[in-house]
Wavefront OBJ file of the C-alpha trace (Angstrom):
o trace
v 95.582 94.521 64.590
v 92.146 94.096 65.071
v 90.091 93.412 68.255
v 86.812 91.908 68.572
v 84.514 92.739 71.548
v 81.029 91.418 72.446
v 78.869 93.926 74.009
v 74.952 94.023 74.720
v 72.242 93.098 72.335
v 71.987 96.510 70.404
v 75.699 96.722 69.837
v 77.259 93.342 69.611
v 80.431 93.299 67.508
v 82.958 96.105 67.838
v 86.046 95.975 65.645
v 88.695 98.205 66.577
v 91.637 99.026 64.234
v 94.876 100.176 65.602
v 97.326 102.314 63.609
v 99.449 105.410 63.754
v 99.350 108.358 61.583
v 102.209 106.849 59.591
v 100.051 103.785 58.606
v 96.883 105.816 57.930
v 96.736 104.685 54.537
v 97.383 101.006 55.073
v 94.813 101.475 58.245
v 92.257 102.843 55.775
v 92.810 99.805 53.311
v 92.423 97.403 56.099
v 89.245 98.994 57.622
v 87.538 99.097 54.081
v 88.412 95.308 53.492
v 87.065 94.612 57.088
v 84.038 96.557 56.451
v 83.245 94.692 53.233
v 83.812 91.446 54.887
v 81.538 92.320 58.053
v 78.800 93.682 55.544
v 79.089 90.150 53.801
v 78.583 88.407 57.030
v 75.112 90.317 57.377
v 76.067 93.145 59.872
v 74.544 96.600 58.878
v 74.724 99.844 60.429
v 78.239 100.715 60.500
v 79.557 103.600 62.667
v 83.175 104.889 62.708
v 84.427 106.770 65.328
v 87.920 107.957 66.210
v 90.010 107.151 68.966
v 92.178 109.979 69.434
v 95.285 109.331 67.489
v 95.482 105.433 67.700
v 92.767 104.675 65.105
v 89.326 104.043 64.776
v 86.572 101.850 66.135
v 83.871 100.470 64.245
v 80.605 99.459 65.690
v 78.326 97.084 63.836
v 74.712 96.881 64.959
v 72.931 93.801 63.963
v 68.892 93.788 63.543
l 1 2 3 4 5 6 7 8 9 10 11 12 13 14 15 16 17 18 19 20 21 22 23 24 25 26 27 28 29 30 31 32 33 34 35 36 37 38 39 40 41 42 43 44 45 46 47 48 49 50 51 52 53 54 55 56 57 58 59 60 61 62 63
């Protein structure tokens, strides 16, 4: 459901949430909960970018 990738120093955590258009509502709920959890962990500056019709990619940048 989610894939965490470690990139460079600026963008360390990339959380990809995959879902189809049919599961868009469930995906939005999952991403909201995921963003809340990641925010609690101290990650700031959340960027959401759509990936075609598969889902969204959340980029969390740490200070």
